[in-house]
Residue, then its C-alpha position, 0 to 999 in steps of 0.5 A: m516506071a512509077r513516078p514518086n509521089t511528091f505530095i506524100n514526101r512534102f507532107r512528111y517534111a512538113i510534119l517533120a518541121v512542125l514536130i521539130v518546132l514543137t520539140i524546140g518550143y517545149g524544150y525552151y518552156l522546160y528550160r525556163l521552168y527549171v532554171p532557178s531565178t536570181p535569189p532576192a536580196p537580203p533585207p537591209s539591216i538597220a544599226v541600233a545602238v543600245l544605251a545602258d538604260g535599255s533605250v535605243k539610238i537609231d540614226g543619232v536619235t534616242y528613243a526611250n519608250v514605245a510611243t516615240l519609237k513606233p513612228k520611226i519603226a513604221e517609217i523604216e518599214k515603209t521605206h525598207p519592208g522586212a528590214g531587220y534591226s541589228i544590235n551590237a552587244p560589245q563585250g562587258q555590256d550589261f545584257n539587261g539593257i540589251a534585253q530591254a532594247v529588244v523588247l522595246l523594238q519588238q513592242s514598237g513593231a520591229k519583226t526581226v531583231w539581231v543581237i550581235n556579240e563581239p568575239k572574245k579576245a585571245r588572252 
């Protein structure tokens, strides 16, 4: 009787083990490639109060011109990069003052300015 060739069988099992490890490794690579990561947090929103003359109030300090507001915006951008500035526009407020405030913020270096209107009340 012919004796089975054990070397060939061991070689086949070794090749099979290597192929299984490569398949698992490649599957893990594809899994890491296509699994979405957690989305970045939205940028912080800095509350801005608008006065009737178009000046703005941030953290309790009133700013009426670009020269005084620019350092504050730079400070906020340094601590919170990409921060947005939200202006609350209550019903009945003059939009001319709000427009002046938006221009003041943009000229001072603010990249994102939101104007939020209050919803109309039901009659």
